[in-house]
C-alpha positions in Angstrom: 15.1 144.4 148.3 18.7 145.3 149.0 21.1 145.4 151.9 20.7 148.7 153.7 23.9 150.9 153.0 24.0 151.6 156.8 25.4 148.1 157.2 28.7 146.6 156.1 29.7 143.0 155.7 32.9 141.0 156.4 33.0 137.6 154.9 35.6 134.8 155.4 35.4 131.2 154.2 33.1 130.0 157.1 31.9 133.1 158.9 29.9 136.2 158.0 29.8 139.4 160.0 27.3 142.2 159.6 28.0 145.5 161.3 25.8 148.6 161.4 27.3 152.0 160.8 26.5 155.1 162.9 23.2 155.9 161.3 21.6 152.4 161.7 18.9 151.8 164.2 20.4 148.5 165.2 23.4 148.6 167.6 25.2 145.2 167.6 27.0 142.7 165.5 25.4 139.9 163.5 27.6 136.8 163.2 26.7 133.8 161.1 27.9 131.0 158.9 28.7 130.7 155.2 24.9 130.5 154.4 24.4 134.0 155.9 27.4 135.2 153.9 26.0 133.9 150.7 22.7 135.6 151.3 24.4 138.9 152.3 26.5 138.8 149.1 23.3 138.4 147.0 21.6 141.3 148.9 24.3 143.7 147.8 22.4 143.9 144.6 18.7 144.6 144.3 17.1 141.2 144.3 14.1 139.1 145.5 13.9 136.3 147.9 13.0 133.9 145.0 16.1 135.0 143.1 18.3 134.4 146.1 16.8 130.9 146.5 17.3 130.1 142.8 20.9 131.3 142.8 21.8 129.4 145.9 20.1 126.2 144.6 22.4 126.3 141.6 25.5 126.8 143.9 24.8 124.4 146.8 23.8 120.8 147.1 20.6 121.3 149.1 16.9 120.9 148.4 15.0 124.0 147.2 12.7 123.6 150.2 15.6 123.8 152.6 17.2 126.7 150.9 13.9 128.6 150.7 13.3 128.1 154.4 16.8 129.3 155.3 16.7 132.3 153.1 13.2 133.3 154.4 14.4 133.0 158.0 17.5 135.1 157.4 15.6 137.8 155.4 13.0 138.1 158.1 15.7 138.5 160.7 17.6 141.1 158.7 14.4 143.0 158.1 13.7 142.9 161.8 16.9 144.8 162.5 16.5 147.2 159.6 19.4 145.7 157.5 17.2 145.3 154.3 15.7 148.2 152.3 12.6 147.4 150.3 
């Protein structure tokens, strides 16, 4: 899976913004925290949910269970608005 090219991201230290381009089905702006930003960055390359979890567990001091739940929730929400291909 990978971020749909019809969406662009803007990341700061503590906020992530996902914006659809003209061809996207979704019309709105997604705003989130640094966790969303970390997931969006990983979705810029073809990846799997498990790979995202593994990568984030190496970077953040959180349990694998917590990271996996957060990643799954975000991925499902992004799929729901058409922001993920595959």
